[in-house]
N, C-alpha and C positions, 0 to 999 in steps of 0.2 A: 589349552588356555586361548590360543589364537583362534582356533575353530569356534570356541564359545563366543568370542568377541564378534566374529564374522556373522554368526547366527543371530546375535542380538542386533547387529547393525542391519541385517537383512530384514528383520521384523520392523525396524524403524524406517528404513529407506528401501522402498520397492520401486521397480521400474517395469511398467507395463503400459498398455494403451490408455488406461484410465488416468494413470499418473502423468502421462504425456499430455492428455487433454487438460487435466487440471493445471498443468504448468503454465497455460496461457490465461488462467483466470484473472490475473491481476495486471496483465500487460497494458490494458486500456488506461489504467491510472498512471503507471510508471513511465512508460516510453515517452509520451508527450512531454511530461515534466522534465525528464532527463535531456531530451532533445532541445527543449526550450531553454534550459539553463546553459547547455553547451553553446548554443547559437547566440543567445543574448549576452552572455557574460564572458565569452572567450575561454571557457574551461577546456582542459585537455580531454579530447574524446576518449583516447585509450585509457587514461586513468579513471575517468568517470564510469565507463562501461565495465572495465575489468574489476575495479574494486566493488562496484555494485554486484557483479556476478559472484565474486568470491564471498561476500557477506551472505548472499543467498545460500550458497553451497554449505558454508559453515553452520548457518542457522538450521537448514534442513536436517543436517546430521545431528546437531545438538538437541533439537526438539523431537525429531522423529514423527512430526505431524506437519500438515501444510501450514507452516508458520513463516511466511515470506517476509522480507524486509521491503520497505518503500522509501522513496525520497521524503524528507520532512516537508510536508505540503505548504505550511505557512512560509517557511524559508524559501521554498521554490517559487512561490507566487511573488514574493517580495523581490527576489533576485531577478526574475524575468521582467516584472513590471518596471523596476527601477534601474535595471541593467547595472547592478553593483559588481565590483571586481571580485574575482575568485578568492583573493586573500581574505576578504571579509567573510565569505562563506565558510572557508576552512577554519577561520578563527571562531566563528559561531558554532560550528560543529564540535570543535574541541571544548568550548565552554559549556555547551549543553550536555555533552558527555560527562564532564566533571560534575555538573549539577545533579544529573540523574544518579551517578554513583554515590554522591553525598546523600541524596534522599534515600537511596537504597540502604547504605551502610548504617544510617541513623534510624532506620525503620520508619521514617516519616512517611515514605511512600505507602507502606502497608497501613498506617494509621489513616491516611487520607482515603484510601480505597474503602476501608470499613465504614467511613462516614457517608458513602454514596449509596442511596437507595436504588433498588433494582429498577424502579420506574424511571429514574433519571438516566440510568445507563441505557435502557431501551429507547428513551427519547434521543440520546446522543446517537445511537445506532441508526434510528429512523431518520434523524436530521442529516447525518452523513450520507445515508442512502439517497435522500432527496437531492442533495447537492451533486452527487455522482450521476444520478439519473438525468438531471437538468443539463449537466455538462455533456453527457452522452448524446442526448437528443438535440439539444440546441447548438452545440459547438461541433461535435464530431460528425454526426450523421448528416449535417447540412453543409459540410465543408467542401464537397465537390459538386454542389448543385444537383441537377436531375440524376446524373450518374451516381452521385453519392447516395441518393435516396434508393435507387435501384439496387445498388450493392448492399446497402444496409438492410433493405427489405429481404434480399436473398439470404443474407447472413442470419437475420432474425428468424426466417422460416426454417432454415436448417437447424438452428438451435432449438426451436420449439418442437420440431419433429424428433430430435435425438436426445433432448435433455433427459438425464437419468438413465440413458441406455449404456450399460457397461460394455457391451460388445462393440457398439459404434458411438463412442463419446463425441459430443458435438464440437468442442473447441478445435479439434484437429481439422475437421471439415471446414469450419469457418475460416481458420487461418489459411488453409489450402486455397480456399476461394479467393482470399485477398492476394495470395502469392500468384495465383493464376492470372488474376486481373492485372497485377503489376507487371508480370512477364509479357503480357500481350500489349499493354498500353503505356506504361509509364517508365520502366527501368531502362536506362541506357547502359547496356552491358559492356560496351567499350570503356566507358568512364568507370564503371564499377570494377572491372578487372584491373584497370590501370592503378587503382588505389589500394589493391591488396598488398599487404606486407606486414611483417611482425613489428609490433610496437609495444612498449612497456610503460608502466606507470612512471610519473615524474615525482621524484622525492621532493618533499616540501616541509619546511619548518615554519609554522604559523608565527607571525610577528606579534609582539605584545599589543601594539595598537590595533591590529586586526582582531585579536581575541576580545579586547574591550569593546570595540565598535561592533563587532559581530554579535556579542552578547546583547548589547543594548538595542541594536537595530533588528536583529533576526531571532535570537534565542528567546528573549522575553515574550514576544508574540507567540512563539512556538510552544512554550512550556505548557500553557493551558490546554492546547489541542493534544499535546503528547500525553499528558496525564489522563485526559478524558478518553481519547480514542486509542492511543498506543498501549496504554496500560489497563485502564478500567474496562473499556469496551472490548479490548482484545481478550482479556482474561474471561469475561463473561461469554464471549463468542466461542472460545475453546471449551468452556464448560458445557455450553449448549450442544456443540457438535461432537465433542469427545468426552462424554461424562465419565468414562473410565480412565481418563488421563488427566489427573489433577495438575494444575499449573499454579505456581506461586507468583505473587506479585514481584518478589525479590528476584526471581529468575529473569523475568521480563526486564526489570530494572538493570540487572547486571549485563545482559546481552545488549540492551539499548546503549548503556554507558560505554561499554568496551568497544562496540562498533564505531562510535563517534570519537573515541580517543585514537583509534587506529586510522580511520579514513583520512583525516586531514594531512597526515604525514606522507601519504601517497597520492595526494591530490584527488581523493575520492569525495563524492558528495555525501553530506550527512544523511543518515538513514534511521529508520525506526521500524517498529512492528505496526500492524494495523488491522482492525476488525474487518475492514472491507477486503483486504488481501486474503485473509483466511476464508472468508465467505466465498470469494471468487474461486479460489483453488478448489475448495470443497464442492461448490456448485457445479463445477465442470468435471468432477470425477476424482480429484486428488484426495487420498486418505492417509498418506504417509509423507515423510520428508522427501521422498523421491521426486514429487512434483516440483518442490522448491529447488532441489539439486539440479534437475533438468533445466529449470528456468534460469538458474544462475549460470549454468554451463553455457547457455545460449548467449547471455550478456558477456561472459568472459571471452567467448570466441569472437564476438563482434568487436570487443575492445582490442584483442590481440591482433586480429587479422584484417578487420574491415573498417577500422576507425579512420583510416587515411581518407576515405570518401564516405563517411557514415551517412551523410544526407542522401546519397544515392541508394545505399543499402536499406535505409529506413522506408523507402518506397515499397518494399515488400510487405509492409504493414499499413495499408491504407487507413486513413482516419475513420471512414464510415464503419470499417470492420472492427477497429478498436472501440468504436462507439457501441456496437452490438454487445461486445464482451463486457464493456463497462456497465451497460444497462442491466445485464443479468446479474452482475456483481452487486449492483445497487439494489435490485429487487430481492436478492438473497439476504442482504443485510437488513432491509426494511421488514422482511417477513418475521424476524425474531419478536416483533411486538405482539404476535398472536397469543403468546402465553400469558399476557396480562389484560387482554381484551375483556375477560369476564369480570374484572374489577373496574367499575366505572371510575373510581377515584384514582387508581394507578394509571388507567388509560388516559385520564384527563391530564395528569402530571406529565406523562410521556409525550402527549401531543403538544403541550405547551413548551416543553424542553426542545422537542423536535423543531417547532416553528422558530424558536429563538436561535437555535443552532444553525438553521437554514438561512434565516433572513438577516441576521445582525452581524456587524463586524465583531470579531472576537466572540462569536455566538456560542461556541462550545463552552468557553469559560463561563459566560453569562448564563447559558442554559443550565449548566451544572449547578451553579449557585442558586438559581431560581428553583430548580428541581428539589434541592435539599430543603430549601425554605418551605416550599409547598408541602413536601412530605411531612415536615415537622408540624405545620399548621393542621394538616389533615389528622395526624395522630392525636393532636390535642383538641380535635373537634372544633376548630376555629372556623373552618370553611367547608363547603360542600356537604353540609349536613343532610341535604335533600337527596344525595346520591345513594 
């Protein structure tokens, strides 16, 4: 019985060089957001990194595919830009977890997903890819001036040369390039070693006022993005990359909800699933839950032992290098639009949804609604009759 369980687990969670490479496929999105929230809002570094890592590990085992978790992006951006206190973040996480469980239990989530046409989903994926690509090129790669350009160019070249190579997966070499640069030029090892020590999560009980304020300030803007990207686009991405591994909307809803009910009580940041994360892990070689487990273990180790001086430790991951990884994650996500290019009407809808998602505030929600409306009008021959 036990041996059978281990065999099944071994099929779902594999550890090799490709899973190791894939494990860095989403770091360009996650790491800057976590660092930004910890620094701007005074969050506990040990709790933030450790809980984020634990959720990765549990998700990798539960799904058996590269299904990583990510910080809730809308919440993260609002927290960083407005420097809100951590209590509101934990209250928002708990409230959105309860909302997602309610939508899942009542099957409203499944009903919503059935209403969304494929062309709208492809538009959401493409729009998210555009946002990530601009972030990578404009913010990350330019962060260190001329040095950053050189470092990013070297990382880009390494990725282009080794992309798709199972023997020499690219992300390992790109990360090593960043580590080498950090060791030679930026890391203060005396300061780094002085901050090493075991640290554990801080227990926390969200207050009623924080739950209410967190829901209104953070959860409401996040819900639309979560439904469109964390649920709909994620399900479609898994079907594209793993056609033999069916995934239900309810399973995504359950893990999303449970994560965010657990995280606040241990001062962990709210988390979700994301199409970009799956595309990133897959693009750099991940094919099982092993890449997510490795990724989570890295964050857990940082939280347990290096969070005392996490700012110094983060120098091992230079922003230009994270930008290269983020750029290829974005390109992988945008490439899914290729399967509807042959239909001019569907392609038109996807492009409109992508542009709205990319350019407007609350663009994912607005794009989703516009995509549904355009799809209905096309089916009734009200528009695009010349296509």
